[in-house]
C-alpha positions as CSV (number, residue, x, y, z in Angstrom):
1,M,0.0,0.0,0.0
2,T,1.3,3.4,-1.0
3,L,0.2,6.3,1.3
4,R,0.5,10.0,1.0
5,I,-0.5,12.8,3.3
6,E,-2.2,16.0,2.1
7,R,-3.5,19.0,4.0
8,T,-7.0,20.3,3.5
9,D,-8.3,23.6,4.7
10,P,-11.0,23.6,5.9
11,P,-11.8,19.9,6.1
12,T,-15.3,18.9,5.1
13,D,-17.7,16.9,7.3
14,E,-17.3,14.0,4.9
15,E,-13.5,14.1,5.4
16,R,-13.9,14.2,9.2
17,Q,-16.2,11.2,9.0
18,A,-13.7,9.3,6.9
19,I,-11.1,9.8,9.7
20,V,-13.6,9.0,12.5
21,A,-15.0,5.7,11.0
22,P,-11.8,3.6,11.5
23,L,-11.2,5.2,14.9
24,R,-14.8,4.2,16.0
25,A,-14.3,0.7,14.7
26,Y,-11.1,0.3,16.7
27,N,-12.7,1.8,19.8
28,V,-15.7,-0.6,19.6
29,A,-13.2,-3.5,19.2
30,Q,-11.4,-2.5,22.3
31,A,-14.2,-1.2,24.6
32,G,-17.4,-2.5,23.2
33,G,-20.1,-0.7,21.4
34,S,-21.6,2.4,22.9
35,A,-23.6,5.1,21.2
36,P,-23.6,8.5,22.9
37,E,-26.9,9.6,24.3
38,L,-27.2,13.4,24.2
39,V,-28.9,15.2,27.1
40,A,-29.8,18.8,27.9
41,W,-31.5,20.9,30.5
42,L,-32.6,24.3,29.2
43,V,-32.9,27.5,31.2
44,R,-35.6,29.7,29.7
45,D,-36.6,33.3,30.4
46,E,-40.1,34.7,30.8
47,H,-40.3,35.0,27.0
48,D,-39.5,31.3,26.6
49,A,-36.1,32.1,25.1
50,I,-33.2,29.8,26.0
51,V,-30.7,31.8,28.0
52,G,-28.6,29.0,29.4
53,G,-28.5,25.4,30.4
54,L,-26.5,22.2,30.6
55,Y,-25.6,20.1,27.5
56,G,-23.8,16.8,27.6
57,R,-23.7,13.2,26.6
58,V,-23.7,9.8,28.3
59,F,-21.0,7.7,26.6
60,F,-19.1,4.6,27.9
61,R,-21.0,4.9,31.2
62,W,-19.7,8.4,31.9
63,L,-21.6,11.7,31.6
64,Y,-19.6,14.3,29.9
65,I,-20.8,17.9,30.6
66,E,-19.8,19.8,27.4
67,L,-21.6,23.0,28.2
68,L,-22.9,24.7,31.4
69,V,-24.2,28.2,31.1
70,V,-26.0,30.1,33.8
71,P,-27.3,33.5,32.7
72,E,-25.6,36.4,34.5
73,Q,-28.8,37.5,36.2
74,A,-29.3,34.1,37.7
75,R,-25.8,33.5,39.1
76,G,-25.5,33.0,42.8
77,Q,-29.1,31.9,43.0
78,G,-28.6,28.1,42.8
79,T,-29.4,27.6,39.1
80,G,-26.0,26.1,38.4
81,S,-26.2,23.9,41.4
82,K,-29.7,22.7,40.4
83,L,-28.5,21.9,36.9
84,M,-25.5,19.9,38.3
85,Q,-27.8,18.0,40.7
86,M,-30.1,17.1,37.8
87,A,-27.2,15.9,35.7
88,E,-25.8,13.8,38.6
89,Q,-29.2,12.3,39.2
90,L,-29.4,11.3,35.5
91,A,-25.9,9.9,35.6
92,R,-26.8,7.8,38.6
93,E,-30.1,6.6,36.9
94,K,-28.0,5.6,33.9
95,N,-25.5,3.7,36.2
96,C,-22.6,5.9,35.1
97,V,-19.2,5.4,36.6
98,G,-18.9,9.2,36.9
99,I,-19.1,12.6,35.4
100,W,-16.4,14.6,33.7
101,L,-16.0,18.1,32.3
102,D,-13.4,20.7,31.4
103,T,-13.4,24.5,32.3
104,F,-11.0,27.4,32.2
105,D,-9.5,29.2,35.2
106,F,-11.7,32.3,34.3
107,Q,-14.8,30.2,34.3
108,A,-15.8,28.1,37.3
109,P,-13.2,25.7,38.6
110,D,-14.1,26.4,42.2
111,F,-17.8,25.8,41.5
112,Y,-17.0,22.3,40.3
113,R,-14.8,21.6,43.3
114,R,-17.6,22.7,45.6
115,H,-19.8,20.1,43.9
116,G,-17.4,17.2,44.6
117,F,-15.3,17.2,41.4
118,T,-11.6,16.6,41.6
119,E,-9.0,17.9,39.1
120,C,-7.7,15.1,36.9
121,G,-5.7,17.2,34.4
122,Q,-4.6,20.6,33.4
123,I,-3.2,22.5,30.4
124,H,-1.1,25.6,31.2
125,D,-1.3,28.5,28.8
126,Y,-4.5,27.4,27.1
127,P,-5.4,30.1,26.2
128,P,-2.0,31.9,26.7
129,G,-1.9,33.2,30.3
130,H,-4.7,30.9,31.5
131,Q,-5.3,27.3,32.4
132,R,-7.7,24.7,31.2
133,F,-8.8,22.2,33.9
134,F,-10.2,18.7,33.6
135,F,-12.4,17.5,36.4
136,Q,-14.1,14.2,37.3
137,K,-16.6,13.1,39.9
138,R,-16.8,9.3,40.4
139,L,-20.2,8.0,41.5
140,D,-20.3,5.1,43.8
141,S,-23.4,2.9,43.7
142,E,-24.3,3.5,47.4
143,S,-24.6,7.3,47.2
């Protein structure tokens, strides 16, 4: 087999899928099949507009929180904590091993620590002058 490497800018979704397909096949062979289940809780205002929420996916028995946004006017009033409690309840119902997420130093790392998350990784200078944190919260079956 003769291979060559070429750069494409910007890559198409079809090109991305061509790269993802063999990776997914390999992952399934190693870890078993698992399709991500998308989940979201929406925060709406009095006009029914979405102003925040929590978006994530259950995959390989872990809940990954991709997005958590609390509208500025609702911060400090328990909205973020309520969203996290609802996400954890779902993770427990789905028999998840745990929950993981990432955040920046200028976002909410202390918020996640207060909710029982522990740091499991960090990237310095991403973006330059800041840090990106990775957190996890393992769920035991007795809690």
